[in-house]
Backbone bond lengths (Angstrom), bond angles and torsions (degrees), N, CA, C in turn:
res aa  C-N    CA-C-N  psi(-1)  N-CA   C-N-CA  omega(-1)  CA-C   N-CA-C  phi
1 X - - - 1.453 - - 1.406 107.88 -
2 X 1.319 116.63 135.62 1.445 125.56 175.18 1.532 110.67 -71.99
3 X 1.250 120.33 158.23 1.375 128.93 177.87 1.542 107.69 -57.94
4 X 1.316 117.98 -54.40 1.453 120.89 -178.21 1.581 109.96 -56.60
5 X 1.310 120.81 -40.73 1.380 125.44 177.44 1.484 113.56 -64.24
6 X 1.203 119.45 -34.47 1.540 125.27 -176.23 1.650 100.72 -76.84
7 X 1.312 117.81 -49.63 1.468 117.59 -174.77 1.591 106.56 -63.71
8 X 1.366 121.37 -35.59 1.419 120.49 -179.23 1.535 109.91 -68.06
9 X 1.319 119.76 -38.62 1.437 128.42 -177.03 1.611 106.20 -65.52
10 X 1.221 118.63 -39.49 1.455 129.15 -179.93 1.572 106.84 -60.95
11 X 1.383 113.53 -51.64 1.488 116.09 -178.04 1.422 108.44 -67.61
12 X 1.278 127.21 -33.61 1.361 125.55 178.18 1.502 115.09 -62.32
13 X 1.365 111.85 -46.35 1.484 123.75 177.89 1.551 109.98 -55.95
14 X 1.410 113.20 -49.13 1.413 119.07 -177.78 1.455 111.58 -61.84
15 X 1.382 117.77 -41.39 1.456 119.76 179.21 1.620 111.30 -60.87
16 X 1.262 111.31 -42.27 1.547 118.10 -178.17 1.546 108.00 -73.01
17 X 1.294 120.14 -32.02 1.488 120.79 174.97 1.454 115.41 -66.31
18 X 1.316 115.90 -38.19 1.497 124.92 171.19 1.523 109.86 -60.16
19 X 1.272 115.54 -46.56 1.530 119.92 -172.81 1.459 106.21 -70.05
20 X 1.368 123.86 -36.85 1.449 123.00 173.67 1.451 117.31 -70.24
21 X 1.340 118.61 -32.01 1.348 122.94 174.19 1.674 111.51 -59.89
22 X 1.347 108.48 -38.27 1.547 113.56 176.15 1.496 112.94 -71.62
23 X 1.374 117.84 -30.58 1.491 122.50 174.90 1.436 106.62 -69.80
24 X 1.250 127.74 -42.24 1.397 124.90 174.45 1.396 115.79 -58.46
25 X 1.346 116.64 -41.88 1.490 116.62 -179.20 1.618 108.33 -64.74
26 X 1.324 114.31 -34.91 1.511 113.86 179.62 1.530 113.40 -71.23
27 X 1.354 112.10 -33.64 1.418 116.61 177.64 1.554 115.49 -65.76
28 X 1.306 109.04 -42.20 1.517 121.14 177.45 1.480 108.82 -60.50
29 X 1.409 115.21 -41.26 1.387 112.48 -171.08 1.580 109.31 -79.90
30 X 1.262 119.13 -13.18 1.572 120.14 171.97 1.477 110.08 -98.55
31 X 1.333 124.13 1.95 1.344 123.41 175.68 1.566 114.63 86.13
32 X 1.255 118.92 13.69 1.320 120.20 -176.02 1.481 116.46 -93.92
33 X 1.312 118.55 170.05 1.478 117.79 -173.80 1.469 111.23 -76.98
34 X 1.309 115.74 145.27 1.650 120.20 -177.25 1.460 102.46 -118.16
35 X 1.249 126.54 4.72 1.506 118.32 -171.81 1.548 115.47 -62.18
36 X 1.438 115.75 -41.48 1.344 119.37 179.57 1.605 107.55 -62.72
37 X 1.254 118.31 -43.29 1.494 116.00 -179.04 1.551 114.33 -68.89
38 X 1.351 114.12 -28.05 1.409 119.46 175.07 1.463 111.05 -70.17
39 X 1.323 121.44 -32.08 1.413 129.06 -179.06 1.629 101.95 -71.36
40 X 1.333 115.68 -41.68 1.453 116.56 -177.47 1.464 109.71 -62.15
41 X 1.300 118.93 -43.90 1.501 126.01 -179.30 1.544 109.76 -59.16
42 X 1.323 116.94 -41.16 1.479 121.60 -179.65 1.515 108.64 -68.16
43 X 1.272 122.33 -37.35 1.388 124.06 176.22 1.482 113.46 -65.97
44 X 1.415 114.34 -37.04 1.381 119.50 179.79 1.468 112.53 -72.07
45 X 1.296 114.52 -34.15 1.526 118.26 175.36 1.485 111.87 -65.89
46 X 1.375 115.61 -31.70 1.499 117.22 -179.81 1.441 109.55 -77.51
47 X 1.360 119.78 -31.12 1.419 128.13 169.32 1.646 112.55 -52.63
48 X 1.340 104.71 -55.82 1.413 114.40 -177.23 1.582 112.02 -61.41
49 X 1.235 116.70 -44.16 1.533 119.60 173.58 1.451 109.32 -54.88
50 X 1.240 123.31 -52.58 1.440 129.08 179.48 1.581 110.01 -53.76
51 X 1.376 115.67 -54.55 1.444 116.56 -179.50 1.551 115.06 -65.59
52 X 1.308 119.77 -31.31 1.367 123.59 177.14 1.523 110.54 -67.44
53 X 1.443 117.17 -35.61 1.468 119.84 174.81 1.524 109.86 -65.31
54 X 1.323 113.45 -40.10 1.528 118.20 177.62 1.390 110.70 -60.77
55 X 1.410 118.14 -41.91 1.483 121.20 179.72 1.439 113.40 -59.16
56 X 1.402 116.91 -40.30 1.391 123.19 -175.31 1.536 106.09 -72.55
57 X 1.225 122.24 -29.54 1.533 124.34 173.73 1.542 113.56 -65.81
58 X 1.388 109.81 -34.74 1.615 111.46 177.82 1.378 108.98 -70.72
59 X 1.327 125.02 -26.56 1.384 127.50 -174.39 1.668 113.60 -76.23
60 X 1.352 107.17 -22.24 1.428 111.28 -175.79 1.513 115.90 -76.26
């Protein structure tokens, strides 16, 4: 992956992460389950970790 592609992917994931956090707040306020949304956040965190590692490799 090119550096620009990695940076773009990171930005997309961050935007989705923020959206899902908002969804979780709405679900919690209505008493609905948030476990699926929390799983999605965890997966996104793992993706961000991987992409940030790849970004560091591009800088070497």
